[in-house]
Each structure stands twice: as C-alpha cells, then as structure tokens.
C-alpha positions in Angstrom: 106.5 94.7 117.2 105.4 94.6 113.5 104.5 97.7 111.6 102.3 97.2 108.5 102.4 99.4 105.4 99.4 99.6 103.1 100.2 101.2 99.9 97.6 102.9 97.6 95.4 102.7 100.6 92.5 104.5 99.0 89.0 103.7 100.4 89.7 100.5 102.1 89.6 101.9 105.7 88.3 98.6 106.9 91.6 96.9 106.2 93.3 99.5 108.5 91.0 98.5 111.2 91.4 94.7 110.6 95.2 94.9 110.7 95.2 97.2 113.7 92.9 94.7 115.6 95.3 91.8 114.5 98.3 93.7 115.8 96.6 94.2 119.2 98.9 97.1 120.1 102.1 95.4 119.0 102.6 97.5 115.9 101.2 100.4 113.8 99.3 100.5 110.5 100.9 103.0 108.1 99.1 104.1 104.9 100.8 105.5 101.8 98.8 107.2 99.0 99.3 110.0 96.5 96.2 111.7 97.9 96.0 112.7 101.6 92.3 112.6 102.3 91.2 109.1 101.4 89.3 107.1 104.0 92.2 104.7 104.7 94.6 107.6 105.1 92.3 109.3 107.6 92.1 106.4 109.9 95.7 105.1 109.7 98.1 105.3 112.7 100.3 107.3 110.3 99.5 108.6 106.8 102.2 109.4 104.3 101.6 111.1 101.0 103.9 109.6 98.3 104.5 110.2 94.6 102.3 108.2 92.1 103.5 104.7 91.5 104.6 105.5 87.9 107.0 108.2 89.2 110.8 107.4 89.3 110.8 108.6 92.9 108.1 106.2 94.0 110.2 103.1 94.9 112.9 105.1 96.7 110.2 106.8 98.7 108.6 103.5 99.7 112.0 102.0 100.5 112.9 104.9 102.8 109.4 104.7 104.4 110.0 101.0 105.1 113.4 101.8 106.6 112.5 104.8 108.7 109.2 103.3 110.1 110.6 99.8 110.6 107.9 98.2 108.4 107.6 94.5 108.8 104.8 93.7 106.3 103.8 95.6 103.1 100.6 95.0 101.2 99.4 96.9 98.1 95.8 97.6 97.6 95.8 98.7 93.9 96.7 96.8 90.8 99.1 99.3 89.1 100.9 99.8 92.4 101.1 96.0 92.9 102.7 95.7 89.5 105.3 98.3 90.2 106.2 96.9 93.7 106.4 93.4 92.3 109.5 94.3 90.4 111.3 95.4 93.6 110.7 92.5 96.0 114.4 92.0 96.7 114.8 95.7 97.6 111.8 95.6 99.9 113.2 92.5 101.7 116.6 94.2 102.0 115.1 97.0 104.1 113.3 94.5 106.4 109.8 94.3 104.9 108.0 91.1 104.1 106.2 91.9 100.8 102.8 90.3 100.4 103.1 91.0 96.7 103.3 88.7 93.7 106.5 88.1 91.8 107.3 90.3 88.9 106.0 87.8 86.3 102.5 87.5 87.9 102.4 91.2 88.8 102.5 91.7 85.0 100.3 88.8 83.9 97.5 89.8 86.2 97.2 93.1 84.4 97.3 91.5 81.0 93.8 89.9 80.7 94.7 88.1 77.5 97.9 86.5 78.7 96.4 85.7 82.1 93.6 83.8 80.4 96.1 81.9 78.3 98.2 80.9 81.3 95.1 79.8 83.3 93.8 77.7 80.4 97.2 76.0 80.1 97.0 75.1 83.8 93.6 73.5 83.3 91.5 76.4 84.6 88.5 77.2 82.4 88.3 80.8 80.9 86.0 82.3 78.3 87.0 82.2 74.6 88.9 85.4 73.8 91.0 87.0 71.0 92.7 90.3 70.3 91.8 90.2 66.7 88.5 91.6 65.3 89.0 89.5 62.2 89.4 86.3 64.3 86.3 87.2 66.2 84.3 87.6 63.0 85.6 84.2 61.8 84.8 82.6 65.2 81.2 84.0 65.0 80.9 82.5 61.5 82.1 79.0 62.5 80.4 78.8 65.9 83.4 79.0 68.2 82.0 82.3 69.4 78.4 83.4 69.9 76.7 86.7 70.4 76.6 88.6 72.7 80.3 89.2 73.1 82.3 91.7 75.3 85.0 94.2 74.5 87.3 95.3 77.3 90.8 96.7 77.8 93.4 94.0 77.5 95.7 95.9 80.0 94.3 97.2 83.3 91.4 96.6 85.6 87.8 97.6 86.3 85.5 98.3 83.3 87.9 100.0 81.0 86.7 99.7 77.4 83.9 97.4 78.6 80.9 97.0 76.2 78.4 94.2 75.6 77.8 93.7 71.9 74.7 92.2 70.6 75.5 92.4 66.9 78.6 92.2 64.6 78.1 95.9 63.7 78.0 96.8 67.4 81.2 94.8 67.9 83.0 96.7 65.2 81.9 100.0 66.6 82.7 99.2 70.2 86.1 97.8 69.3 87.1 100.9 67.4 85.8 103.1 70.2 87.8 101.1 72.8 91.0 101.4 70.8 90.6 105.2 70.7 89.7 105.5 74.4 92.6 103.3 75.5 95.1 105.3 73.5 94.4 108.3 75.7 94.9 106.6 79.0 97.9 106.6 81.3 98.5 102.8 81.2 101.3 103.4 78.7 103.3 104.7 81.7 103.3 101.1 82.9 102.8 98.9 79.8 103.7 99.2 76.2 100.8 97.7 74.3 100.3 98.3 70.5 96.9 99.8 69.7 95.9 96.9 67.5 96.4 94.5 70.5 94.9 96.7 73.2 91.3 95.4 73.1 90.2 92.0 74.3 87.1 90.4 72.6 85.6 87.8 74.9 82.6 85.5 75.0 79.9 87.0 77.2 78.6 84.6 79.8 75.1 84.8 81.2 75.3 82.7 84.4 75.7 83.5 88.1 78.9 85.3 89.3 81.1 84.1 92.2 84.0 85.8 93.8 86.6 83.3 95.1 89.4 84.5 97.5 92.4 82.2 97.3 94.9 82.4 100.2 98.4 81.0 100.2 100.9 81.3 103.0 103.9 83.6 102.5 105.9 80.8 101.0 103.3 80.4 98.3 101.6 77.2 99.6 97.8 76.9 99.4 96.2 77.6 102.7 92.4 78.1 102.1 89.8 79.8 100.0 86.4 81.4 100.4 83.6 82.0 98.0 80.6 84.4 97.7 77.8 84.5 95.1 77.3 88.1 93.9 73.7 89.4 94.3 74.4 92.9 93.1 77.3 95.2 92.1 77.8 98.9 92.7 80.5 101.2 91.3 82.5 98.1 90.1 82.5 96.3 93.5 80.4 93.7 95.2 77.6 95.3 97.0 75.3 92.5 98.2 76.4 88.9 98.4 75.7 85.5 99.9 78.6 83.5 101.3 78.7 80.0 99.8 80.4 76.6 100.4 83.9 77.1 99.1 83.8 73.7 97.5 81.7 75.2 94.8 84.9 76.5 93.2 86.2 73.0 92.6 89.9 72.7 91.7 90.3 76.4 90.7 91.7 77.6 94.0 94.3 74.9 94.5 95.4 75.0 90.8 95.7 78.8 90.9 97.6 78.7 94.2 100.0 76.1 92.8 100.4 78.0 89.5 101.1 81.5 90.9 102.8 80.6 94.2 101.5 83.9 95.4 101.8 85.1 99.0 98.6 86.2 100.8 95.2 86.6 99.3 94.1 87.0 95.7 90.5 87.7 94.5 89.2 85.7 91.5 86.0 86.5 89.6 84.2 83.5 88.2 81.1 83.0 86.0 79.0 79.9 85.8 78.8 79.0 82.1 76.1 76.3 82.1 77.8 74.3 84.9 81.4 75.2 83.9 83.1 77.8 86.1 85.2 80.2 84.0 87.6 82.7 85.5 87.2 86.2 84.0 89.5 88.2 86.2 92.4 87.7 88.7 93.2 90.5 91.3 96.6 89.9 93.1 95.6 91.6 96.4 92.9 92.2 98.9 89.7 93.0 97.0 86.3 94.4 97.9 85.1 90.9 98.5 87.3 90.2 101.5 85.3 92.1 104.2 82.4 89.7 103.7 84.6 86.8 104.7 86.0 88.7 107.6 82.5 89.4 108.9 81.9 85.7 108.7 84.9 84.7 110.9 87.9 84.7 108.6 91.0 86.8 109.6 93.5 86.9 106.8 95.3 90.0 108.2 96.0 88.1 111.4 97.1 85.0 109.4 99.5 87.2 107.3 101.0 88.7 110.5 101.5 85.2 112.0 103.2 83.9 108.9 105.4 87.0 108.7 106.5 86.2 112.3 107.3 82.5 111.5 104.2 81.3 113.3 101.2 79.2 112.3 97.8 81.0 112.2 94.8 80.0 114.2 93.0 77.5 111.9 89.8 79.4 112.7 91.2 82.4 110.8 91.1 80.4 107.6 87.4 79.6 107.7 84.3 81.6 107.2 80.6 80.9 107.8 78.5 80.1 104.8 74.9 80.9 104.0 75.3 84.5 105.2 73.7 87.3 103.2 75.7 90.6 103.6 75.8 94.1 102.1 78.0 97.2 102.1 76.5 100.3 103.8 77.1 103.9 103.1 78.2 105.6 106.3 79.0 109.4 106.2 82.0 110.3 108.2 83.3 113.7 109.4 86.9 114.5 108.4 89.2 115.6 111.3 89.2 119.4 111.8 92.0 121.1 109.9 92.3 118.4 107.3 
C-alpha cells in the first residue's frame, strides 16, 4: 500500500487520475492546497487545506500529513512549493515519504533564471545570451553580442512575470524600469532576497520553433528517458496544441541535464531552436503541463515513480511515447459536488 501526496495540487486533476490508475487500488491519492476548490482537490481521494508554502506552519503541517496518512511518495506541482519542500528532504524521509523533489541547491537554482542559465552553459548546454545589467545590454547591442529584439523577464520566479519583447533600445529601457517596479510589489521576497537592480533578466529573443522536453531520472537521480513535443500553440502560459516528436531531436540536452542535476522523477525543459542550435530557456523541476501529452501517447511516469519508490524496475513501455501525434487540451465544464 502506497499513498501519494500531491502538494499545491491546483488544476492538475489529470495527475490525480494518473496516479490513482497506477496505484490500482493499492493506495490513495491525497491532495494538499491552500485553496479547497481547485480541480485536483475536488477529485482527490482526500483533500487537505494547508497553509501557504511561505508560512512557518507549512512544513510542520505537511510532515504531520505525511505521518498521519502514511504517505509513501510526495510530489509538488508548483515551483515555489517545490523550492520550500526541497529544503526539508531529510524531514520528509524521516516520516516515511519518498520525496520526488530536487535537492535544495537545484530547488533554488531552477527559480533563478540567471544562475540556472549560467550553470547549464557551464555544463555544455546552450542557453540564450543574458545579463542582469541594462548597461551591459546596451554595450552588447553596440558590439554585436546581442541583437534586437530582446526580452525582459523576472530573474526569480516562473511564468511570464515581467516578460516583454523589446524592439528598440528605448523600449528596453522602459520595460526594464517597469519590470523592476512591478517585481518590487510581488510576494517573491517571502522566498528569495533579490536586490532590485538584479531582479530583471535581459535575454536574447529567439525566433525559432519551441520544443518542450521532459527529462526523467529514476529516484536515485540516474537518467531513465526523455520525451519531446513541438509546441503548436500556447494558451494561458501552458502548451495548448502540440505534436509529439522523436526525442532524439533534443540531442545531448536530456542526458547532460539529468547528470548535472541528479534530480528524481520528471522535469520539464523549454527549448527554442536558434538557427539549428537548441537553447534552453526554462527548467521546471516537476510535472508540467506538457506531461499529459506523453501520457496520452503511452508513457506512464506516475507508474514508474511508484515502481522505483517500491524498489522495483518499471515496465520499459512506461518510459516510451508514440511520436507524430498531434494533441490538444480541451475545456470541459464540470459540476462541483453539492455542498462544496
């Protein structure tokens, strides 16, 4: 019997279903979230409302939840939550849970887009040119190291915080200043202390096709497999329509990343084709919105995680997905349970 805890469960109700199917009646899927009425909470075997992850009471609450519900595996579905949990891996293991969570160093690095890019480049993984300095960006535009258009985005965080595409130097100055002001008002300071003059990343914009690569390690941090999709369209910050492609298109990126991070489980990596060179623009240390496309095409990473957690080898078929499949996300209205 293995109970699974999904923290910051949010909208990813499909993962509840995937883990429940993998458990096949030999465990329950428990969801934890600060809001009670998210899709994943509504379909969980048990839903528990917990404090926000920045709260001092969050980790004690999660540890007690793992203890009282005999949680065997814990996965986080949100970047800030992953960062907080990554600093308490020993505590989670002490109460019997196997954390499918990065170590504390990579929990932090994945939120810091600038440091993450530097670490990847040092490991031989191509990334776009980037700086935290408006003055350096101006110099780079002058000497040809950087070309317009360029992007501004939040250094710390996820999604499209502070994101703006700048076509001129004047636009770059204005968007940089606006991003600094916007980021100063956000709650990220509860997690990270980042000086205002280092809070905005200026990055080379890339025009080419976008790919999402999901890199899977076993729970000991050894590379197991990877999948890839080409993004056809995006909606609300997530992949909306895609085509599954031959994972070999990602070249050495997956194996180099898996060896560098030694992460357990699945990570999502966003990649852009820059004239034939694939450059990593983001690393997400968790299940992302890309994974269900691979699951639809035959992969079963929840089942693989459960097998590894039990000291077993997964079915090799769970680590493969059909290529050449076009897929999309649908909008399906659901009725909430009466009384909720």
